[in-house]
Structures are given as structure tokens and as C-alpha cells.
N, C-alpha and C positions, 0 to 999 in steps of 0.2 A: 574505766577511764571516764572522767567527767569532761564533756565537751561544752565550751562556752563560746558565745559570740560577743565580741567587744569591738567598739569603734575606736578611732584615734582619741587619745586623751581620756580613755576609760581604763579602769583597773579592776583587778580581782585581789582578794585577800586570801592568804593561806595562814590559818591561825590568826593570832593577834599581832604578829610581828613581821610578816612577810607580805609585801605588796608587789604585784606584778602589773606594770602599766604598759599600755600600747602607746608608743610615742609617735609612730608614723607607719603608714602603709603605702608602699610604692610598688606597683605591679604585684609581683609574687612575693616580695620581701616585706616582712613585718619587723619593725624595730621596736624592741621591748626594753623596759627599764626594770630593774629588780632592786627593791630596798629590803635588806635583811640585816639582822644583827651581825656584827663582825665575826662572831663565833660560829656562824652558819656558813659553811663553804658553798660557793656557787660556781659551777663549772659548765662550760658547753659539754654536751654529752660525749662527744668524741674525745675531749681532753680527759674527762672523768674515766672513760673506759680505758684509755691509754695508761693512766696512773694505776688503775686497778690491775691491769694486765702485768704491770711491772712488779706487783706485789702479790705473790701466789697466796699469801695468807689473808688477803682482803684489805681492809682499810686501816690496819693498825698503825702503819707508819706514814700514811698519806699526808696527814696534817704537817708533820715535820718536813717532808719533802716539798710540800707546797710552800711552807714558810721559807725554806732555803731558796727555792726558786724566786720567790718574791723579793727576798733579800738581795739576790743577784741583780734583780731589776731595779733595786732602789726603792721598792714599795714596802710599806709596813706589813708585818706578819699578820696572817688571818687571826691568830690567837690573841692579838692585842685588843 
């Protein structure tokens, strides 16, 4: 695991297309922003693990389920 120290308004890059920015630090909470291509799914870990647990065969149907959930919320699908 790579461990980095960043201050508010500083970022890290993952590859050429994913930027993670520290937006604010308040007490023990850190607010981050993630810019990634729309085809790269980004989840909180607990949500990701829940989706994976629902699919014994791994992530084969995860994208379709996420798109369906976003559609129910009125959001554009991840795959667009």
C-alpha cells in the first residue's frame, strides 16, 4: 500500500485519468473528490463489497445492476 500525505486542495493522480483531491479536513473526517472517466465505476468500499456479495460469480453483472439502480434514482448510467 502506498501511503501519501496531502493537505486540503492537494491531489494525487492514478494513471492519466483519475484524480483524487482532498477538498476539506474537519476533525477526523476527510472530504475527497474523485474525477474519473464515466466508464470507471467508483464506489464506497462497503457498497462495492455489498454488490460483490450479491453476485457469487464476481463482477460480471455489477455494471448492469449499478446502471439499473442509477436509472431508478434518475441518474445517467455509468456506461454512458
